[in-house]
C-alpha positions in Angstrom: 6.3 16.8 -23.6 7.8 13.3 -22.7 6.2 10.2 -24.2 5.2 8.0 -21.3 4.2 5.1 -23.5 6.2 1.9 -23.2 6.1 -1.2 -25.5 4.0 -3.8 -23.8 2.7 -1.5 -21.0 3.6 1.6 -19.0 5.8 -0.3 -16.6 7.4 -2.7 -19.1 10.9 -3.6 -18.0 10.5 -2.2 -14.5 10.6 -4.1 -11.2 8.1 -3.3 -8.6 8.1 -4.6 -5.0 4.7 -4.7 -3.2 4.2 -5.7 0.4 1.0 -7.1 1.8 0.2 -8.5 -1.7 -1.7 -11.7 -0.5 -5.1 -10.1 -0.4 -7.1 -6.8 -0.6 -5.4 -3.6 -1.7 -1.9 -5.2 -1.9 -3.1 -7.9 -4.2 -4.9 -5.3 -6.4 -1.7 -3.2 -6.5 0.4 -6.1 -7.6 -2.1 -7.0 -10.3 -2.3 -3.5 -11.6 1.4 -3.1 -12.0 1.8 -6.5 -13.6 -1.0 -5.8 -16.0 0.9 -2.7 -17.2 4.0 -4.8 -17.9 6.0 -4.7 -14.6 7.8 -7.6 -13.0 6.2 -7.6 -9.5 7.9 -9.0 -6.5 4.8 -9.7 -4.4 5.5 -10.2 -0.7 3.3 -11.2 2.2 3.7 -13.0 5.5 0.9 -15.4 4.2 3.0 -17.4 1.8 0.2 -19.5 0.4 -2.0 -16.4 -0.2 0.6 -14.5 -2.2 1.5 -17.6 -4.2 -2.2 -18.0 -5.1 -2.4 -14.4 -6.3 0.7 -14.9 -8.5 -0.8 -18.1 -10.0 -4.2 -16.4 -10.6 -2.5 -13.6 -12.5 -0.5 -16.0 -14.6 -3.6 -17.9 -15.6 -5.6 -14.7 -16.4 -2.9 -13.0 -18.5 -1.1 -15.9 -20.1 -2.3 -14.8 -23.5 -1.5 -11.1 -23.1 2.0 -10.4 -24.6 2.1 -7.0 -22.9 1.5 -8.2 -19.4 4.3 -8.6 -16.9 4.5 -11.2 -14.2 4.1 -11.6 -10.4 6.7 -13.5 -8.5 5.7 -14.5 -4.9 8.1 -13.9 -2.0 7.1 -14.8 1.5 8.2 -12.0 3.8 7.5 -10.7 7.4 8.1 -7.0 7.2 8.8 -6.8 10.9 12.0 -8.8 10.4 14.8 -6.4 9.3 17.1 -9.2 8.3 14.5 -11.0 6.2 13.7 -7.7 4.5 17.4 -7.1 3.5 17.7 -10.7 2.3 14.5 -10.4 0.2 15.4 -7.1 -1.3 18.9 -8.5 -2.2 17.3 -11.6 -3.8 14.8 -9.5 -5.8 17.5 -7.2 -7.2 19.7 -10.2 -8.0 17.1 -12.3 -9.7 14.7 -9.8 -11.2 16.7 -6.5 -11.5 16.9 -3.1 -9.8 13.7 -2.2 -7.9 12.2 0.9 -9.5 9.1 1.1 -7.4 8.3 0.2 -3.8 4.7 0.0 -2.5 4.3 -0.4 1.2 0.8 -1.9 1.7 1.3 -4.5 4.5 -0.8 -3.6 7.5 -2.8 -5.0 10.5 -5.7 -3.7 12.5 -6.3 -4.2 16.2 -9.4 -2.5 17.5 -10.2 -1.6 21.1 -10.8 1.5 23.2 -7.5 3.0 24.3 -8.0 2.0 28.0 -8.4 -1.6 26.8 -5.5 -1.7 24.3 -2.8 -4.2 25.4 0.9 -3.6 25.1 1.0 -6.4 22.5 -1.7 -5.0 20.4 0.1 -1.6 20.3 3.5 -3.1 19.6 2.3 -5.5 16.9 0.4 -2.7 15.1 3.4 -0.4 15.0 5.7 -3.3 14.1 3.9 -3.9 10.9 2.3 -0.6 10.0 5.2 1.7 10.8 8.4 -0.2 11.4 7.7 -2.5 8.4 7.4 0.6 6.2 10.8 1.8 7.7 12.5 -1.6 7.0 11.4 -1.8 3.4 11.9 1.9 2.6 15.4 1.9 4.1 16.5 -1.2 2.3 15.1 -0.2 -1.1 15.9 3.5 -1.1 19.5 2.6 -0.1 19.7 0.8 -3.5 17.8 3.4 -5.4 20.0 6.3 -4.3 23.1 5.6 -6.3 20.9 4.9 -9.4 19.3 8.4 -8.7 15.8 7.2 -9.6 12.9 5.5 -7.9 9.4 5.9 -6.4 8.0 4.9 -3.0 4.3 4.8 -2.3 3.0 4.1 1.2 -0.6 3.0 1.5 -1.7 4.5 4.8 -5.3 5.3 5.7 -7.7 8.3 6.1 -7.7 7.3 9.8 -4.2 8.9 9.9 -5.9 12.2 9.5 -9.1 12.0 11.5 -9.7 10.4 14.9 -11.6 7.1 15.0 -13.0 5.5 18.2 -11.4 2.1 18.9 -8.7 2.6 16.3 -6.1 4.6 18.2 -3.2 2.2 17.6 -4.1 1.8 13.9 -4.6 5.5 13.3 -1.4 6.5 15.2 0.7 3.9 13.3 -0.6 5.0 10.0 0.0 8.7 10.9 3.6 7.8 11.8 4.0 6.0 8.4 2.7 9.1 6.6 5.2 11.4 8.2 8.0 9.0 7.8 7.3 8.7 4.1 7.2 12.5 3.7 10.5 12.9 5.6 12.1 10.2 3.4 10.8 12.0 0.4 12.5 15.3 1.5 15.8 13.6 2.2 15.7 11.6 -1.1 14.4 14.3 -3.5 17.9 15.4 -4.7 18.6 11.8 -5.6 15.6 11.7 -7.9 13.5 9.5 -5.6 9.8 10.5 -5.1 7.9 9.4 -2.0 4.2 9.7 -1.7 1.2 8.4 0.3 -2.2 7.1 -0.7 -4.7 7.2 2.1 -7.7 5.0 1.4 -11.0 5.3 3.2 -13.4 2.4 3.6 -12.5 -0.2 1.0 -14.0 -3.6 0.3 -11.3 -5.8 1.7 -11.2 -8.6 4.3 -9.9 -6.1 6.9 -13.0 -3.8 6.2 -15.4 -6.7 6.2 -14.2 -7.8 9.6 -15.5 -4.6 11.0 -19.0 -5.0 9.7 -21.7 -6.3 12.0 -25.4 -6.7 11.1 -27.2 -6.2 7.8 -27.0 -2.4 8.0 -23.2 -2.3 8.4 -22.5 -1.2 4.8 -25.2 1.5 4.9 -23.9 2.8 8.2 -20.4 3.2 6.6 -21.9 5.1 3.6 -24.4 7.2 5.4 -22.3 7.9 8.5 -23.0 7.2 12.1 -23.2 10.0 14.7 -23.5 7.6 17.7 -21.0 8.3 20.5 -19.1 5.0 19.7 -18.6 6.0 16.1 -18.6 9.8 15.5 -18.2 8.9 11.8 -19.1 11.0 8.8 -20.4 9.2 5.7 -19.1 8.8 2.2 -20.3 11.7 0.0 -19.8 9.7 -3.2 -22.1 7.1 -1.8 -20.0 4.0 -2.4 -17.3 1.9 -0.7 -14.1 1.8 -2.7 -12.9 -1.3 -4.6 -9.3 -2.3 -4.0 -8.7 -1.4 -7.7 -9.7 2.2 -6.9 -6.8 2.4 -4.5 -4.4 0.6 -6.9 -5.1 3.1 -9.7 -4.0 6.0 -7.4 -0.9 4.1 -6.4 0.0 3.4 -10.0 -0.4 7.0 -11.0 1.8 8.3 -8.2 4.5 5.7 -9.1 4.4 6.5 -12.8 6.3 9.0 -14.8 3.0 11.0 -15.2 3.6 12.0 -11.6 7.2 12.9 -12.1 6.8 16.3 -10.4 4.9 15.0 -7.4 6.5 14.0 -4.1 5.8 14.2 -0.4 2.0 14.2 -1.1 -0.8 12.5 0.8 -3.6 11.6 -1.6 -6.9 10.7 0.1 -9.0 8.2 -1.9 -12.0 8.0 0.4 -15.0 9.3 -1.6 -14.8 12.5 0.4 -15.4 10.8 3.8 -12.9 13.0 5.6 -14.3 16.2 4.0 -10.8 17.2 2.9 
């Protein structure tokens, strides 16, 4: 059996690029990899937020010799040119990217008949086209090295209909299938591509959906009302961002070396899959 331990941490000496790292799941993913020794290129459209996350990690882990580091890079994933420039810079300054984690996403909620063209286009631009831009740029560089891992953070909404979330659910479903197709095309080059599909997770995006004192209990218990049609969470808790990060780290690690094109639901059983 291979020895997956590495001096200073499981990802010591490896470069990981994480999008949407300014808050929520993206920030937790960047922190998890860096805590395991990786050099993390943390990107986000919110430059101040991603810089703050990098500074927080530096303060917290300055005394840990096994920890890696987080380097902030402002990036709009919808800008293909900026993506290429950022990936070039990361590889030039930090080294070859061994892991890409696509987390950046936005949520625009409305009934389908009230969705605007802008809401639809913006949602797909970030949640789907952004995944395409980053994956294309990074995998093009991984291919001649014949190694690498891509993990796309989608949503359990990609696999179950949700009222008022048609644009979000459709964009995430497209990102899932794109990632699986990329995994099929890249497998012979030693590149693995997987998906993590979170359910309700305690992030700013999730909290923006909560209204009233009973909002959390409605998420956990479920809501059969016609404007929800929502099952509850059998495990009885909303996920922490770290729960999702742990799944991402596993799929990116050598412990998952025989796993590709998979869609791992981390939702406490909410979709009954």
